MDAnalysis code that builds the backbone (N, CA, C; Angstrom):
import MDAnalysis as mda
import numpy as np

u = mda.Universe.empty(315, n_residues=105, atom_resindex=np.repeat(np.arange(105), 3), trajectory=True)
u.add_TopologyAttr("name", ["N", "CA", "C"] * 105)
u.add_TopologyAttr("resid", np.arange(1, 106))
u.add_TopologyAttr("resname", ["MET", "ALA", "PHE", "ASP", "ASP", "ILE", "GLY", "ARG", "SER", "ILE", "ILE", "LYS", "GLY", "ILE", "PRO", "THR", "ASP", "GLY", "ARG", "LYS", "THR", "VAL", "THR", "ALA", "ALA", "GLY", "THR", "ALA", "GLU", "ALA", "LEU", "SER", "SER", "THR", "SER", "LEU", "LEU", "VAL", "ASP", "TRP", "ILE", "ILE", "ILE", "VAL", "ALA", "GLU", "THR", "ASP", "ASN", "THR", "GLY", "VAL", "MET", "ALA", "VAL", "GLY", "ALA", "PRO", "THR", "VAL", "VAL", "ALA", "THR", "VAL", "LEU", "THR", "ARG", "ARG", "GLY", "VAL", "PRO", "LEU", "ASN", "ALA", "GLY", "ASP", "VAL", "VAL", "THR", "LEU", "SER", "GLY", "ILE", "ASP", "LEU", "LYS", "GLU", "ILE", "TYR", "LEU", "ASP", "THR", "THR", "VAL", "SER", "GLY", "ASP", "GLY", "VAL", "THR", "TYR", "PHE", "TYR", "ARG", "VAL"])
u.atoms.positions = np.array([
    [1.694, 21.255, -9.279],
    [2.109, 20.732, -7.991],
    [1.216, 19.559, -7.632],
    [1.799, 18.526, -7.070],
    [1.067, 17.328, -6.652],
    [0.725, 17.423, -5.170],
    [-0.348, 16.725, -4.783],
    [-0.788, 16.709, -3.391],
    [-1.048, 15.269, -2.958],
    [-0.837, 14.990, -1.667],
    [-1.121, 13.652, -1.152],
    [-2.592, 13.565, -0.757],
    [-3.003, 12.423, -0.186],
    [-4.412, 12.181, 0.148],
    [-4.999, 13.164, 1.162],
    [-4.156, 13.789, 1.963],
    [-4.705, 14.722, 2.954],
    [-4.366, 16.169, 2.627],
    [-4.009, 16.415, 1.345],
    [-3.844, 17.773, 0.877],
    [-2.477, 18.404, 1.055],
    [-1.481, 17.651, 1.557],
    [-0.141, 18.208, 1.692],
    [0.509, 18.254, 0.321],
    [1.226, 19.335, 0.035],
    [1.902, 19.417, -1.255],
    [3.097, 18.471, -1.281],
    [3.301, 17.861, -2.438],
    [4.413, 16.940, -2.641],
    [5.455, 17.674, -3.475],
    [6.656, 17.800, -2.963],
    [7.738, 18.473, -3.675],
    [8.641, 17.411, -4.274],
    [8.908, 17.526, -5.578],
    [9.719, 16.535, -6.270],
    [11.057, 16.348, -5.564],
    [11.403, 15.073, -5.342],
    [12.674, 14.732, -4.722],
    [12.635, 14.620, -3.209],
    [11.567, 15.110, -2.584],
    [11.462, 15.066, -1.124],
    [10.762, 13.771, -0.722],
    [11.375, 12.949, 0.130],
    [10.715, 11.723, 0.591],
    [9.460, 12.037, 1.413],
    [8.462, 11.173, 1.280],
    [7.193, 11.316, 1.986],
    [6.825, 9.961, 2.580],
    [6.106, 9.964, 3.703],
    [5.690, 8.698, 4.303],
    [4.202, 8.731, 4.602],
    [3.660, 7.568, 4.936],
    [2.241, 7.497, 5.252],
    [1.869, 6.146, 5.821],
    [0.562, 5.990, 6.048],
    [0.020, 4.761, 6.636],
    [-1.340, 4.503, 6.018],
    [-1.662, 3.233, 5.787],
    [-2.958, 2.861, 5.229],
    [-3.439, 1.584, 5.894],
    [-4.669, 1.600, 6.397],
    [-5.284, 0.380, 6.912],
    [-6.376, -0.044, 5.944],
    [-6.585, -1.351, 5.858],
    [-7.632, -1.899, 5.007],
    [-8.862, -2.109, 5.879],
    [-9.933, -1.448, 5.527],
    [-11.152, -1.457, 6.330],
    [-11.786, -2.837, 6.426],
    [-11.951, -3.490, 5.263],
    [-12.659, -4.773, 5.245],
    [-11.816, -5.849, 4.577],
    [-11.503, -6.886, 5.316],
    [-10.765, -8.017, 4.757],
    [-11.529, -8.563, 3.557],
    [-10.784, -8.948, 2.514],
    [-11.409, -9.508, 1.324],
    [-11.848, -8.478, 0.307],
    [-11.594, -7.210, 0.579],
    [-11.959, -6.137, -0.341],
    [-10.719, -5.314, -0.661],
    [-10.264, -5.380, -1.908],
    [-9.068, -4.635, -2.313],
    [-9.321, -3.136, -2.215],
    [-8.345, -2.429, -1.644],
    [-8.427, -0.971, -1.522],
    [-7.170, -0.353, -2.107],
    [-7.335, 0.746, -2.845],
    [-6.189, 1.457, -3.405],
    [-5.370, 2.070, -2.273],
    [-4.060, 2.048, -2.428],
    [-3.183, 2.672, -1.437],
    [-3.487, 4.163, -1.343],
    [-3.802, 4.782, -2.479],
    [-4.066, 6.216, -2.525],
    [-5.230, 6.502, -3.463],
    [-6.031, 7.480, -3.126],
    [-7.116, 7.901, -4.022],
    [-6.614, 8.949, -5.015],
    [-5.375, 9.398, -4.814],
    [-4.772, 10.414, -5.660],
    [-3.733, 9.795, -6.582],
    [-3.788, 10.152, -7.845],
    [-2.797, 9.675, -8.805],
    [-1.484, 10.424, -8.584],
    [-0.406, 9.671, -8.342],
    [0.904, 10.270, -8.126],
    [1.978, 9.270, -8.528],
    [2.705, 9.579, -9.583],
    [3.792, 8.720, -10.037],
    [4.990, 8.922, -9.115],
    [5.492, 7.820, -8.543],
    [6.627, 7.904, -7.622],
    [7.848, 7.229, -8.226],
    [9.027, 7.716, -7.858],
    [10.276, 7.087, -8.293],
    [10.381, 5.697, -7.683],
    [10.093, 5.602, -6.374],
    [10.113, 4.334, -5.652],
    [9.238, 4.447, -4.417],
    [8.795, 3.275, -3.939],
    [8.017, 3.210, -2.708],
    [8.405, 1.935, -1.966],
    [8.552, 2.057, -0.660],
    [8.800, 0.916, 0.222],
    [7.534, 0.740, 1.060],
    [6.932, -0.446, 0.976],
    [5.707, -0.746, 1.708],
    [6.020, -1.811, 2.753],
    [5.673, -1.541, 4.009],
    [5.950, -2.461, 5.112],
    [4.632, -2.842, 5.792],
    [4.382, -4.149, 5.930],
    [3.198, -4.592, 6.684],
    [3.396, -4.199, 8.141],
    [2.378, -3.593, 8.731],
    [2.463, -3.180, 10.136],
    [2.941, -4.356, 10.997],
    [3.808, -4.067, 11.948],
    [4.379, -5.127, 12.782],
    [3.367, -5.751, 13.738],
    [2.228, -5.077, 13.935],
    [1.202, -5.653, 14.807],
    [0.049, -6.284, 14.022],
    [0.197, -6.430, 12.707],
    [-0.832, -7.115, 11.917],
    [-0.981, -8.550, 12.421],
    [-2.206, -9.043, 12.411],
    [-2.435, -10.425, 12.822],
    [-2.755, -11.337, 11.641],
    [-2.987, -10.742, 10.490],
    [-3.276, -11.503, 9.279],
    [-2.198, -11.296, 8.238],
    [-2.511, -11.707, 7.016],
    [-1.607, -11.533, 5.880],
    [-2.108, -10.365, 5.044],
    [-1.203, -9.475, 4.688],
    [-1.503, -8.357, 3.808],
    [-1.005, -8.745, 2.420],
    [-1.767, -8.431, 1.378],
    [-1.317, -8.678, 0.009],
    [-1.274, -7.353, -0.729],
    [-0.217, -7.153, -1.525],
    [-0.019, -5.944, -2.317],
    [-0.055, -6.349, -3.777],
    [-0.814, -5.610, -4.588],
    [-0.879, -5.950, -6.004],
    [-1.728, -4.987, -6.796],
    [-2.339, -5.525, -7.856],
    [-3.215, -4.780, -8.754],
    [-4.638, -4.767, -8.179],
    [-5.614, -4.196, -8.905],
    [-6.992, -4.190, -8.385],
    [-7.554, -5.586, -8.112],
    [-6.935, -6.613, -8.674],
    [-7.396, -7.992, -8.490],
    [-6.717, -8.694, -7.320],
    [-5.964, -7.969, -6.495],
    [-5.226, -8.556, -5.368],
    [-6.178, -9.262, -4.400],
    [-5.740, -10.426, -3.902],
    [-6.527, -11.203, -2.928],
    [-5.562, -11.738, -1.879],
    [-5.863, -11.519, -0.604],
    [-4.988, -11.981, 0.475],
    [-5.299, -13.403, 0.933],
    [-6.536, -13.859, 0.755],
    [-6.941, -15.194, 1.204],
    [-6.057, -16.266, 0.587],
    [-5.575, -17.187, 1.391],
    [-4.574, -18.163, 0.958],
    [-5.033, -19.023, -0.219],
    [-6.271, -19.453, -0.260],
    [-6.723, -20.360, -1.318],
    [-6.830, -19.694, -2.688],
    [-7.025, -18.389, -2.710],
    [-7.169, -17.676, -3.985],
    [-6.191, -16.504, -4.090],
    [-5.113, -16.548, -3.319],
    [-4.182, -15.427, -3.200],
    [-3.653, -14.958, -4.549],
    [-3.614, -13.621, -4.687],
    [-3.013, -12.954, -5.843],
    [-2.246, -11.752, -5.303],
    [-1.112, -11.449, -5.890],
    [-0.293, -10.343, -5.430],
    [0.840, -10.848, -4.554],
    [1.495, -9.919, -3.885],
    [2.644, -10.240, -3.033],
    [2.165, -10.323, -1.587],
    [2.233, -11.511, -0.960],
    [1.796, -11.626, 0.432],
    [2.848, -11.088, 1.395],
    [2.394, -10.352, 2.404],
    [3.288, -9.800, 3.425],
    [2.778, -10.199, 4.801],
    [3.617, -10.861, 5.577],
    [3.318, -11.093, 6.987],
    [3.773, -9.855, 7.760],
    [3.419, -9.768, 9.023],
    [3.795, -8.614, 9.842],
    [5.287, -8.331, 9.722],
    [5.628, -7.083, 9.380],
    [7.016, -6.664, 9.268],
    [7.667, -6.912, 7.916],
    [7.001, -7.653, 7.020],
    [7.567, -7.900, 5.686],
    [7.534, -6.629, 4.845],
    [8.435, -6.576, 3.856],
    [8.631, -5.374, 3.047],
    [8.574, -5.716, 1.562],
    [7.999, -4.807, 0.775],
    [8.071, -4.887, -0.683],
    [8.460, -3.495, -1.191],
    [9.318, -3.455, -2.220],
    [9.747, -2.198, -2.825],
    [9.334, -2.191, -4.289],
    [8.737, -1.090, -4.713],
    [8.316, -0.931, -6.104],
    [8.924, 0.344, -6.646],
    [9.097, 0.416, -7.958],
    [9.641, 1.643, -8.545],
    [8.849, 2.033, -9.781],
    [8.832, 3.333, -10.052],
    [8.173, 3.865, -11.233],
    [6.708, 3.492, -11.332],
    [5.952, 3.714, -10.279],
    [4.542, 3.302, -10.242],
    [3.676, 4.438, -9.709],
    [2.418, 4.440, -10.120],
    [1.436, 5.406, -9.637],
    [0.834, 4.863, -8.344],
    [0.816, 5.666, -7.295],
    [0.271, 5.221, -6.005],
    [-1.179, 4.759, -6.121],
    [-1.933, 5.331, -7.048],
    [-3.336, 4.972, -7.229],
    [-3.489, 3.576, -7.839],
    [-2.411, 3.021, -8.390],
    [-2.456, 1.706, -9.022],
    [-1.982, 0.580, -8.103],
    [-1.633, 0.915, -6.864],
    [-1.223, -0.086, -5.873],
    [-2.429, -0.403, -5.002],
    [-2.766, -1.686, -4.934],
    [-3.923, -2.113, -4.139],
    [-3.491, -3.029, -3.005],
    [-4.281, -3.006, -1.937],
    [-4.020, -3.817, -0.746],
    [-5.250, -4.641, -0.409],
    [-5.026, -5.838, 0.081],
    [-6.081, -6.653, 0.672],
    [-5.473, -7.317, 1.897],
    [-6.303, -7.740, 2.810],
    [-5.835, -8.381, 4.030],
    [-6.776, -9.499, 4.437],
    [-6.280, -10.391, 5.254],
    [-7.124, -11.467, 5.776],
    [-7.805, -11.058, 7.082],
    [-7.384, -9.925, 7.663],
    [-7.960, -9.445, 8.927],
    [-8.295, -7.956, 8.790],
    [-9.566, -7.603, 8.917],
    [-9.985, -6.201, 8.823],
    [-9.188, -5.336, 9.794],
    [-8.760, -4.176, 9.322],
    [-8.024, -3.234, 10.160],
    [-6.519, -3.379, 10.113],
    [-5.994, -4.473, 9.528],
    [-4.544, -4.584, 9.344],
    [-4.102, -3.532, 8.328],
    [-2.828, -3.167, 8.359],
    [-2.390, -2.101, 7.473],
    [-0.927, -2.151, 7.118],
    [-0.511, -1.089, 6.450],
    [0.876, -0.922, 6.029],
    [1.332, 0.496, 6.361],
    [2.637, 0.650, 6.475],
    [3.246, 1.967, 6.458],
    [4.070, 2.033, 5.182],
    [4.330, 3.235, 4.693],
    [5.077, 3.356, 3.450],
    [5.926, 4.614, 3.429],
    [6.903, 4.576, 2.549],
    [7.881, 5.662, 2.401],
    [8.186, 5.743, 0.917],
    [8.061, 6.933, 0.304],
    [8.310, 7.054, -1.126],
    [8.954, 8.385, -1.481],
    [9.449, 8.419, -2.735],
    [9.994, 9.673, -3.275],
    [9.418, 9.881, -4.658],
    [8.995, 11.107, -4.900],
    [8.443, 11.507, -6.194],
    [9.577, 11.846, -7.137],
])
């Protein structure tokens, strides 16, 4: 049985949602500390973000001059499929900005 970051059991086929804020701008953070392969995930930049959120690999950078990954402004969406949540990284240009997400195992 799989578990999410706060210990809830994940049942195959049941959609799950969550939220993640990036503590320090300029520092990539994994979406999840737990390895969990998902069928698909929809990631939405929080609508009250004031900076740019970037989604990508461990090398993701949100800063415009060296940007790497997929940039998301407030309310923008990215969808990924067949990926491990632990392999999705976030960076932001403003500390405390975040994303909400919805996925199915």
